[in-house]
C-alpha positions as CSV (number, residue, x, y, z in Angstrom):
1,N,-129.5,81.9,-53.7
2,E,-133.2,81.4,-54.7
3,F,-133.0,83.4,-57.9
4,K,-129.6,82.0,-59.1
5,N,-128.5,85.6,-59.9
6,K,-131.3,86.0,-62.5
7,L,-132.7,89.5,-62.3
8,D,-135.9,88.6,-64.2
9,Q,-136.8,85.9,-61.6
10,A,-136.3,88.3,-58.7
11,I,-138.5,91.0,-60.4
12,E,-141.2,88.4,-61.2
13,F,-141.2,87.4,-57.5
14,L,-141.7,91.1,-56.5
15,F,-144.8,91.4,-58.6
16,E,-146.4,88.1,-57.5
17,T,-146.4,88.7,-53.7
18,E,-149.0,90.4,-51.6
19,A,-147.8,93.3,-49.4
20,N,-147.1,92.6,-45.8
21,E,-144.2,93.1,-43.3
22,V,-142.6,89.7,-44.0
23,H,-142.7,90.3,-47.7
24,A,-141.4,93.8,-47.2
25,L,-138.3,92.4,-45.4
26,V,-137.8,89.7,-48.1
27,I,-138.1,92.4,-50.8
28,F,-135.6,94.6,-49.0
29,K,-133.1,91.7,-48.8
30,I,-133.6,90.8,-52.5
31,M,-132.9,94.4,-53.4
32,A,-129.7,94.4,-51.3
33,R,-128.6,91.2,-53.1
34,M,-129.5,92.4,-56.6
35,K,-126.3,94.6,-56.6
36,N,-124.4,91.3,-57.2
37,V,-126.5,90.3,-60.2
38,E,-124.7,90.8,-63.5
39,P,-126.7,92.5,-66.2
40,A,-127.5,90.5,-69.4
41,I,-124.9,91.1,-72.1
42,S,-125.8,90.9,-75.7
43,N,-123.7,91.0,-78.9
44,C,-122.9,94.3,-80.5
45,E,-125.5,94.9,-83.3
46,N,-122.7,95.9,-85.7
47,C,-119.7,93.6,-85.2
48,Q,-121.7,90.8,-83.5
49,Q,-119.0,90.4,-80.8
50,I,-118.7,90.5,-77.0
51,P,-116.9,92.7,-76.2
52,C,-117.7,95.1,-79.0
53,L,-114.8,95.6,-81.5
54,N,-115.4,99.3,-82.0
55,G,-112.1,100.9,-83.2
56,K,-110.4,97.5,-83.6
57,R,-108.8,96.7,-87.0
58,I,-110.6,94.3,-89.3
59,T,-109.0,90.9,-89.6
60,S,-110.0,87.7,-91.4
61,E,-110.6,86.2,-87.9
62,N,-113.0,89.0,-86.7
63,F,-114.6,89.8,-90.1
64,K,-118.4,90.1,-90.0
65,A,-120.2,90.7,-93.4
66,G,-122.6,93.6,-93.2
67,A,-120.7,95.4,-90.4
68,V,-120.0,99.2,-90.7
69,V,-116.3,100.1,-90.8
70,M,-114.2,103.2,-91.3
71,N,-111.1,103.6,-93.4
72,I,-108.6,105.2,-90.9
73,G,-106.8,107.0,-93.7
74,S,-109.7,108.6,-95.5
75,F,-112.4,108.4,-92.7
76,M,-114.8,107.0,-95.3
77,I,-117.5,104.7,-94.0
78,Y,-118.1,101.3,-95.6
79,R,-120.2,98.2,-95.1
80,L,-118.2,94.9,-95.2
81,I,-119.1,92.5,-98.0
82,I,-116.4,89.7,-98.1
83,V,-112.8,88.9,-97.3
84,H,-110.8,87.8,-100.3
85,G,-107.0,87.1,-100.3
86,G,-106.2,89.4,-97.4
87,F,-108.4,92.3,-98.7
88,V,-111.7,93.4,-97.3
89,L,-114.3,94.1,-100.0
90,G,-116.9,96.7,-99.0
91,R,-119.4,99.2,-100.2
92,R,-119.4,102.9,-99.3
93,V,-122.4,103.6,-97.1
94,E,-123.3,106.9,-98.8
95,N,-125.4,105.7,-101.8
96,V,-122.5,103.9,-103.6
97,T,-123.4,100.6,-105.1
98,E,-120.0,99.6,-106.6
99,P,-117.7,97.6,-104.4
100,S,-114.5,99.2,-103.1
101,I,-111.4,97.2,-102.1
102,L,-109.9,98.2,-98.8
103,L,-106.8,96.9,-97.2
104,S,-107.7,95.1,-93.9
105,Q,-105.2,96.9,-91.9
106,D,-106.6,100.3,-93.0
107,C,-110.1,99.6,-91.6
108,V,-111.6,99.6,-88.1
109,Y,-115.0,98.7,-86.9
110,K,-117.3,101.7,-86.4
111,C,-119.9,100.4,-83.9
112,V,-121.0,103.5,-82.0
């Protein structure tokens, strides 16, 4: 495979060639093969994970400072600050500056 399953290389080729019957056939074949190209995957902007942890409980292993989470009991939205002794320390998103202590098992990532 000339493009090594890289979509950007295939698109660059399409814009560099002059139009003629041979190139039209090549372009048609490229388009047919592009269905096998996997799209680029990026980390979630909130939890910084692939796959996204939306709805997953916060643990010390998946903790990401700055991420937005929801307390599943109160539905309050928080931004994670730090993990300390099994607790997640966060700040409420709605204009609250004082830290609030949330039990890890009561919070899930709110990515979307």
